[in-house]
C-alpha distance (Angstrom), angle and dihedral (degrees) to the residues before:
residue distance angle dihedral
M1 . . .
L2 3.78 . .
T3 3.80 90.1 .
F4 3.80 91.2 51.5
L5 3.82 92.4 49.8
L6 3.78 90.1 48.8
F7 3.79 89.1 51.9
L8 3.82 91.6 52.0
F9 3.79 91.2 48.1
T10 3.80 91.0 51.2
V11 3.80 92.8 49.2
R12 3.80 92.0 49.2
A13 3.78 90.7 48.2
L14 3.78 91.3 51.7
C15 3.79 91.2 48.9
Q16 3.79 90.6 48.9
N17 3.78 91.3 49.3
T18 3.81 90.0 49.8
S19 3.80 90.7 51.3
N20 3.78 90.9 48.4
N21 3.79 91.3 49.5
Q22 3.79 90.4 50.1
S23 3.78 93.3 49.5
D24 3.79 91.4 51.3
Y25 3.80 97.1 42.8
Q26 3.80 117.3 124.6
T27 3.77 119.1 -170.3
P28 3.81 117.1 -133.1
Y29 3.81 89.6 -148.9
T30 3.79 108.0 84.1
S31 3.82 102.1 129.9
V32 3.79 124.2 71.6
E33 3.80 110.8 -113.6
P34 3.81 120.9 -136.4
F35 3.78 117.0 -107.2
A36 3.79 122.6 -118.9
P37 3.83 115.0 -85.1
Y38 3.78 113.5 -87.1
D39 3.80 114.9 -98.9
P40 3.84 109.1 -175.5
I41 3.82 95.6 -159.7
R42 3.78 93.7 48.4
A43 3.80 91.5 44.7
S44 3.79 90.0 50.8
V45 3.80 91.5 53.1
F46 3.81 91.7 48.5
R47 3.81 92.7 49.5
Y48 3.81 99.4 43.6
R49 3.79 102.0 35.1
Q50 3.78 126.2 102.3
Q51 3.78 108.2 -88.6
Q52 3.78 121.9 -129.1
S53 3.77 95.4 -175.2
V54 3.79 149.5 165.3
N55 3.79 131.2 -165.5
L56 3.79 119.3 -116.7
G57 3.78 93.0 -145.4
S58 3.82 123.4 179.0
W59 3.79 93.5 19.2
F60 3.80 97.7 104.0
V61 3.81 99.9 0.8
Q62 3.79 109.4 49.3
E63 3.81 123.0 -142.3
Q64 3.78 116.9 -169.9
W65 3.81 96.0 -142.7
M66 3.81 90.0 56.4
V67 3.82 103.3 40.9
P68 3.83 107.3 18.6
S69 3.81 92.9 163.1
V70 3.80 90.9 66.4
F71 3.82 88.5 58.7
E72 3.81 96.9 54.1
C73 3.80 93.4 104.9
A74 3.82 96.4 29.7
A75 3.80 122.7 128.3
E76 3.77 118.6 -107.8
P77 2.98 133.4 -48.0
R78 3.83 84.9 29.6
I79 3.79 96.9 -156.2
A80 3.82 106.6 109.0
E81 3.80 144.3 41.4
V82 3.79 92.9 -100.1
D83 3.82 89.7 60.0
I84 3.81 90.9 57.2
A85 3.79 91.3 49.2
N86 3.82 90.2 51.3
G87 3.80 94.0 44.6
G88 3.77 134.9 92.4
C89 3.82 136.3 -101.6
N90 3.82 91.8 68.9
P91 3.85 101.9 -64.2
R92 3.79 92.5 -158.2
A93 3.81 91.0 59.4
I94 3.81 91.6 43.7
L95 3.79 92.6 53.0
E96 3.80 96.4 41.3
E97 3.79 90.9 52.4
H98 3.79 89.1 48.5
W99 3.81 91.5 50.7
D100 3.81 90.4 49.7
T101 3.80 97.8 47.0
F102 3.81 112.1 24.1
I103 3.82 93.3 75.4
T104 3.81 122.7 13.2
Q105 3.77 140.2 173.2
Q106 3.80 88.6 -84.7
D107 3.81 89.4 62.3
F108 3.80 92.0 54.2
S109 3.81 90.2 47.2
Y110 3.79 89.5 52.4
L111 3.80 92.9 48.8
A112 3.80 91.5 50.4
S113 3.81 90.7 47.9
I114 3.82 91.2 60.8
G115 3.80 96.6 43.3
I116 3.81 103.6 -94.6
N117 3.80 105.4 146.3
T118 3.82 102.5 173.0
V119 3.79 138.7 39.3
R120 3.77 129.2 -163.8
L121 3.81 108.5 -138.5
P122 3.82 115.5 -157.4
I123 3.81 113.5 -153.7
G124 3.81 135.1 166.3
Y125 3.79 128.7 -132.0
W126 3.82 86.0 -107.6
S127 3.80 87.6 62.8
L128 3.81 88.8 73.0
G129 3.82 90.8 66.6
P130 3.81 141.2 -96.5
N131 3.81 96.3 -54.4
F132 3.79 91.1 65.7
A133 3.80 92.7 52.0
E134 3.80 96.0 64.9
D135 3.82 114.0 124.2
T136 3.80 92.2 7.5
P137 3.83 133.1 101.7
F138 3.82 86.8 -91.2
A139 3.82 94.9 56.4
N140 3.82 96.7 100.5
V141 3.81 92.7 46.0
S142 3.80 98.6 38.8
S143 3.82 92.7 120.0
V144 3.81 88.1 69.1
Y145 3.80 86.3 71.9
E146 3.79 98.5 49.1
N147 3.81 91.0 119.8
A148 3.80 98.7 29.9
W149 3.82 98.5 105.0
T150 3.81 89.3 46.8
H151 3.79 88.0 59.7
V152 3.80 94.1 45.9
V153 3.80 89.2 54.0
R154 3.78 89.9 47.3
A155 3.82 90.1 52.2
I156 3.81 90.8 53.6
N157 3.79 90.8 48.3
M158 3.81 92.6 49.2
A159 3.80 88.1 54.3
E160 3.80 89.3 49.3
V161 3.81 91.5 56.7
S162 3.82 88.4 59.1
N163 3.83 94.5 43.0
I164 3.80 90.4 -111.3
A165 3.80 121.0 146.3
V166 3.81 122.1 -136.6
I167 3.80 130.4 -143.6
V168 3.80 105.5 -160.8
D169 3.80 106.9 -144.6
L170 3.82 121.7 -161.4
H171 3.80 93.6 -141.5
G172 3.80 94.4 168.5
A173 3.81 120.1 38.4
P174 3.82 127.6 -172.4
G175 3.81 108.0 -82.5
S176 3.84 90.3 13.7
Q177 3.78 121.8 -93.3
N178 3.82 94.0 -134.9
G179 3.83 111.3 11.1
Q180 3.80 91.3 -117.7
P181 3.83 124.7 136.2
H182 3.80 89.7 -118.7
S183 3.81 87.3 67.2
G184 3.81 88.2 64.2
I185 3.81 101.0 -102.2
S186 3.79 133.7 98.9
S187 3.81 99.3 -163.6
G188 3.80 94.1 86.9
Q189 3.82 90.7 -132.3
A190 3.83 121.2 133.1
E191 3.80 103.7 -160.2
L192 3.80 104.2 155.2
F193 3.80 96.5 97.5
T194 3.81 95.6 41.7
N195 3.80 98.6 46.8
S196 3.81 120.2 65.7
T197 3.81 91.5 -163.0
Y198 3.78 91.5 58.8
Q199 3.79 90.4 46.1
E200 3.78 91.1 53.2
K201 3.80 91.1 47.6
T202 3.80 90.5 51.2
L203 3.80 90.7 51.5
Q204 3.81 88.5 51.4
V205 3.81 89.1 53.1
V206 3.81 90.3 49.8
Q207 3.79 91.0 48.7
Y208 3.80 91.6 51.6
L209 3.81 92.9 48.8
A210 3.79 92.5 48.2
S211 3.80 94.5 48.0
E212 3.81 93.4 45.8
L213 3.82 98.1 42.5
C214 3.80 105.1 32.3
F215 3.81 94.3 96.2
V216 3.79 98.3 34.9
P217 3.82 102.6 116.0
N218 3.79 97.5 -145.0
V219 3.80 97.0 44.4
A220 3.80 103.2 103.5
G221 3.79 94.0 -170.8
I222 3.78 145.1 -58.3
Q223 3.79 127.5 -95.3
I224 3.78 114.3 -138.1
L225 3.83 98.6 -152.7
N226 3.80 137.9 -4.0
E227 3.82 117.5 -130.1
P228 3.82 97.5 -26.6
E229 3.77 119.1 -170.6
D230 3.80 112.4 -94.2
S231 3.79 94.5 -101.5
P232 3.83 122.5 169.5
E233 3.81 85.1 -126.0
L234 3.80 94.6 57.5
T235 3.80 100.4 91.6
N236 3.81 91.7 45.7
F237 3.79 89.8 50.7
Y238 3.81 91.1 48.3
T239 3.80 90.0 52.2
L240 3.80 90.7 51.4
A241 3.80 92.1 46.6
T242 3.81 92.9 47.9
N243 3.80 89.7 51.7
V244 3.82 88.9 51.3
V245 3.80 89.9 53.7
R246 3.80 92.4 48.6
S247 3.81 90.7 50.3
A248 3.81 94.0 47.3
C249 3.82 96.2 42.9
S250 3.80 120.0 51.7
L251 3.81 93.1 -160.6
P252 3.82 105.6 99.5
D253 3.80 93.7 -155.7
F254 3.79 100.1 48.7
P255 3.83 102.1 133.2
V256 3.79 122.2 -116.0
Y257 3.82 116.0 -162.7
L258 3.81 119.5 -149.9
H259 3.79 123.0 -170.2
D260 3.80 111.3 -138.6
A261 3.83 98.5 -139.3
F262 3.83 86.0 -119.6
D263 3.82 90.3 -66.8
L264 3.79 98.9 119.6
I265 3.80 100.8 177.4
R266 3.80 98.4 42.0
F267 3.78 92.7 53.2
E268 3.78 94.9 40.2
N269 3.80 86.2 62.3
Y270 3.81 92.1 43.9
V271 3.81 94.9 50.6
S272 3.83 93.4 43.1
A273 3.81 89.9 52.7
K274 3.81 89.2 56.1
A275 3.83 92.0 63.3
P276 2.96 131.2 161.6
D277 3.81 86.5 30.8
F278 3.81 109.9 99.4
S279 3.79 96.1 -117.2
V280 3.80 118.5 148.9
Q281 3.80 126.3 -155.6
D282 3.79 112.8 -136.5
H283 3.80 115.8 -156.1
H284 3.81 124.2 -177.2
S285 3.78 119.1 -146.8
Y286 3.80 120.5 -158.5
Y287 3.80 132.9 154.3
V288 3.81 103.0 -162.8
Y289 3.81 108.6 67.9
T290 3.81 107.1 72.9
P291 3.82 133.6 62.2
Q292 3.80 88.4 -117.9
D293 3.83 90.3 55.1
D294 3.76 89.6 50.7
V295 3.81 97.3 54.4
E296 3.80 97.6 40.6
P297 3.84 113.8 95.7
A298 3.80 119.3 -121.2
D299 3.81 92.7 -111.6
N300 3.80 90.6 55.4
H301 3.80 91.3 50.7
T302 3.80 88.9 52.4
T303 3.80 91.6 49.7
D304 3.81 90.8 49.2
V305 3.81 90.5 54.0
Q306 3.80 92.6 47.4
T307 3.81 93.7 48.9
T308 3.80 119.7 18.9
V309 3.79 98.5 26.8
T310 3.80 95.0 41.9
A311 3.81 92.2 48.3
Q312 3.79 91.5 49.6
L313 3.80 93.3 50.3
A314 3.82 93.1 44.7
S315 3.81 94.9 48.6
A316 3.78 96.4 82.5
D317 3.80 119.8 96.2
V318 3.80 106.5 -107.1
T319 3.82 91.3 -145.9
L320 3.81 91.2 62.2
P321 3.82 125.5 69.7
H322 3.80 100.0 -81.4
N323 3.78 93.0 173.4
L324 3.80 100.0 170.4
I325 3.78 123.8 131.8
I326 3.79 130.8 176.2
G327 3.79 96.6 -126.9
E328 3.81 95.5 -179.0
W329 3.80 131.9 23.6
S330 3.79 136.8 139.7
C331 3.79 144.3 -171.6
A332 3.80 92.1 -111.4
L333 3.80 123.6 131.1
T334 3.80 127.6 170.4
P335 3.82 121.9 -100.9
D336 3.81 89.3 -112.2
S337 3.80 90.5 54.7
M338 3.80 89.6 53.1
K339 3.79 101.3 37.7
N340 3.82 97.5 95.1
E341 3.79 96.7 41.8
S342 3.79 113.3 115.8
D343 3.82 89.9 -155.8
P344 3.83 108.3 28.3
Q345 3.80 93.8 178.9
Q346 3.81 92.1 54.6
A347 3.80 91.5 44.7
R348 3.80 90.3 52.6
R349 3.79 91.6 48.0
E350 3.80 93.3 50.4
F351 3.81 90.7 48.4
C352 3.79 92.8 47.3
M353 3.81 95.3 44.9
A354 3.82 90.7 48.8
Q355 3.80 89.5 55.8
Y356 3.78 93.3 46.0
A357 3.82 91.7 50.0
A358 3.81 93.3 48.8
Y359 3.79 95.9 45.3
T360 3.81 93.7 44.8
Q361 3.78 96.8 45.6
D362 3.78 100.2 42.2
T363 3.82 107.0 31.0
P364 3.80 133.0 51.2
G365 3.79 91.8 -121.7
N366 3.78 149.0 2.5
S367 3.78 132.6 -171.3
F368 3.81 124.7 -157.2
W369 3.81 118.9 -136.6
S370 2.92 108.3 -105.8
Y371 3.79 142.6 4.2
K372 3.79 98.3 -162.0
K373 3.80 142.2 4.9
E374 3.78 132.8 166.2
D375 3.80 95.3 -108.9
C376 3.79 93.6 45.7
D377 3.80 102.4 -157.2
P378 3.83 121.8 168.7
D379 3.81 91.5 -119.8
W380 3.79 95.3 67.5
C381 3.81 108.0 3.5
F382 3.79 116.2 83.9
L383 3.81 92.8 -161.3
N384 3.80 90.4 63.5
A385 3.81 96.6 35.0
V386 3.83 94.0 58.8
N387 3.81 109.8 101.0
N388 3.78 88.0 1.7
S389 3.80 112.4 63.3
L390 3.81 91.5 -5.0
P391 3.82 134.5 45.4
S392 3.80 120.3 -83.2
S393 3.82 92.3 -117.7
F394 3.79 139.4 16.9
F395 3.80 107.1 -153.9
P396 3.83 111.3 147.0
Y397 3.81 93.4 -134.9
G398 3.79 101.7 39.4
S399 3.76 145.8 -58.5
G400 3.79 97.6 -38.7
P401 3.81 143.7 28.6
I402 3.79 124.4 -78.9
N403 3.80 109.0 -95.7
S404 3.81 131.3 -157.5
A405 3.80 93.0 -90.3
H406 3.81 90.3 53.1
S407 3.80 90.8 47.5
H408 3.79 91.7 53.3
L409 3.81 92.4 52.2
I410 3.80 92.4 44.4
Q411 3.81 89.9 54.6
L412 3.80 90.2 53.0
L413 3.79 94.6 54.9
E414 3.81 116.3 111.1
P415 3.81 129.6 -166.1
E416 3.78 114.2 -98.4
A417 3.77 119.6 -105.2
L418 3.79 111.5 -98.4
I419 3.77 132.5 -128.4
L420 3.79 100.0 -138.9
S421 3.77 119.1 -167.6
S422 3.75 135.9 140.8
S423 3.80 91.5 -105.8
K424 3.79 102.6 39.3
L425 3.77 134.6 29.3
V426 3.79 109.3 -174.4
P427 3.80 137.4 139.8
R428 3.79 117.8 -103.7
R429 3.78 111.5 -118.5
D430 3.80 95.1 -157.7
Q431 3.80 99.7 58.4
I432 3.80 119.9 65.2
S433 3.78 120.0 164.5
F434 3.79 127.0 -150.4
I435 3.78 133.0 -171.2
S436 3.76 110.1 -108.2
N437 3.79 118.5 -107.5
E438 3.80 89.3 -112.5
A439 3.81 92.1 53.8
S440 3.78 91.2 45.3
S441 3.79 91.7 55.9
R442 3.79 90.6 54.3
Y443 3.81 93.3 55.9
R444 3.77 106.9 52.2
H445 3.79 94.6 150.1
R446 3.79 113.6 81.7
S447 3.78 96.6 -131.1
H448 3.82 92.0 48.7
A449 3.78 91.5 49.4
I450 3.79 92.5 49.7
A451 3.81 92.0 47.6
H452 3.81 89.9 50.7
R453 3.80 91.6 48.9
R454 3.78 91.7 49.8
Q455 3.79 92.9 56.5
Y456 3.82 92.9 38.6
S457 3.80 92.1 52.6
R458 3.80 94.4 43.8
D459 3.80 91.1 52.5
S460 3.80 94.9 45.0
I461 3.79 99.5 41.9
S462 3.80 100.2 41.6
S463 3.79 98.9 52.5
P464 2.98 119.9 148.7
P465 3.83 93.5 27.5
S466 3.78 95.2 -178.5
T467 3.82 91.5 70.1
L468 3.81 94.8 60.7
S469 3.76 126.7 85.5
P470 3.83 118.0 -134.1
E471 3.80 89.0 -104.5
M472 3.81 92.3 54.4
E473 3.78 91.1 46.7
S474 3.79 89.6 50.5
Y475 3.81 92.0 53.5
Q476 3.80 90.2 46.0
D477 3.78 92.9 50.8
G478 3.78 90.5 49.9
Y479 3.80 92.8 48.6
Q480 3.79 93.1 51.8
E481 3.81 93.0 45.3
G482 3.80 91.8 48.6
F483 3.79 91.5 50.7
V484 3.80 92.9 50.6
T485 3.82 91.4 45.1
A486 3.82 90.8 57.3
Q487 3.80 88.9 52.4
K488 3.79 92.7 48.6
F489 3.79 92.8 52.8
A490 3.81 94.2 43.2
L491 3.79 91.1 55.7
Y492 3.81 89.0 60.9
D493 3.80 101.7 74.3
G494 3.79 93.2 -50.8
S495 3.80 94.6 -61.8
K496 3.80 126.0 169.7
L497 3.78 126.3 -150.3
G498 3.80 105.3 -102.5
F499 3.80 106.8 172.8
V500 3.80 93.7 55.1
G501 3.79 98.6 159.8
Q502 3.80 92.6 45.0
Y503 3.81 91.5 48.3
L504 3.79 89.5 53.7
W505 3.79 92.6 49.3
T506 3.80 97.7 46.8
G507 3.78 101.5 24.2
T508 3.77 115.0 39.2
I509 3.81 118.4 -0.9
G510 3.76 136.8 62.0
A511 3.79 124.0 61.3
S512 3.80 92.3 -0.9
V513 3.82 91.4 65.9
S514 3.79 97.6 48.1
S515 3.79 93.2 41.9
R516 3.80 92.9 50.0
R517 3.80 94.2 53.4
P518 3.82 123.3 13.6
G519 3.79 109.2 -125.8
A520 3.80 94.1 17.9
S521 3.78 113.5 155.2
S522 3.80 114.3 -129.0
Y523 3.80 88.3 -163.7
L524 3.82 91.3 58.1
Y525 3.80 89.9 44.2
R526 3.80 89.6 55.6
Q527 3.79 91.9 46.8
G528 3.78 90.7 50.1
F529 3.80 91.4 47.1
V530 3.81 93.2 53.4
Q531 3.83 91.9 46.6
G532 3.79 92.0 49.2
L533 3.80 91.2 46.4
R534 3.81 92.9 51.3
D535 3.81 93.7 44.9
A536 3.79 91.3 52.1
E537 3.80 92.2 46.6
E538 3.80 89.5 52.1
K539 3.80 91.7 52.7
I540 3.81 92.3 45.3
S541 3.81 89.2 51.9
E542 3.81 89.6 53.1
I543 3.81 90.1 51.9
V544 3.79 94.9 48.3
R545 3.80 95.1 44.7
S546 3.79 97.0 44.2
P547 3.85 114.8 104.6
């Protein structure tokens, strides 16, 4: 009994010491750091490439089920960010210590080392600082967030050091877009779409994010709202918010992410109709929140992913803007789904791997929820799921990064010669061109080498030009451009082009095709581009995977 009482005393003392340390904590990060200089080519790669991503949940928007220790001194009902800010034990110190320690540079280094190239960063409007909290539930505690934006900027810069892109996600909007605790409030009231003041405040937040982040090279876009309720006003609000972004950011292809309120088809049509605007539909895929999810066995969920879900994702034409990502997903299944599994761990792995395969193969990006939580279970915690329910690495071209030897061989690749006829436009498999060793030595810089290859290939493949119809020339131009594009992306940390249709709309087709060659077919150009892209990716994979 004495031993047990001593144990309780020790635990209480440790807890008290922790609370005291939190109340006294002073962050060293009080000044906003500058962002990295803008590099348009690098930014383009980060924004168009296929995303291997994780969410950094409960870093700047706290969720009690993920970080219960941060809620120890929170006000009742202790379920949302606003309760921490209104609690005791010096909430500003508690949160600033959490921001400084929950995720560090070492975490970004680890993510990069296993092939993660993007993170989704949930923030709240309060994260922008006290001025944005006026006339909101955070107004009386706005001083808690004096250094919040400084830490958001620091998070983006830490990702930059590791060549990781960031999607900044407005997880909590003024008035709340869904009434859920993960929007920052504990009242349960979703007032954004019924209150014009909150709508205007949200647009001001969007404007600030767009103006501050537009020219940050590793910011891959901003998300207007996270999981809003499916209000009739939602599409109108998204149109207003997108216009605000376009006014605040002079880059026409700065991505805007729009969650679909779990209405996949409605918003697929809405986002497609916005083309060529770089708008991206964000869909979240979970299998634990409905009665149907609960009664369906794990094996059936896996089969659904491998059949129905995969077919739906693969049905879109790759040459059109198919801007759909799975912005949140997990390995979680309900206890009832798992109860009859003889090997629950294997069932979870098969379910999780089926999702990963579908989302990687048939969308330009997916982001696991979430990177870290205090009880790090493999259902929801990426750190524990890696090499357990998930693969050990996530590199697009294999099990490791592209090294200097790979890069050299990738630069030497040339598009295949084409058999061009009115009935068939296909690459020849028996003719592969390479830059000579002498030419290679003259073009040490990647961009110079690619520019040389582009002209070399155009001259060699298109001869004699007089024998080709405008349609054939259009296909040929697309093929060569697609091949070179795959090389360009691969030379940036082994990236692959993800937003293929969007890249074609905003990067290479349109008036430029018809003006270059009268009668040129943009459809054939797109077809040629996709074929050239895939052929180059196949050859790059062979290089990376060869011993």
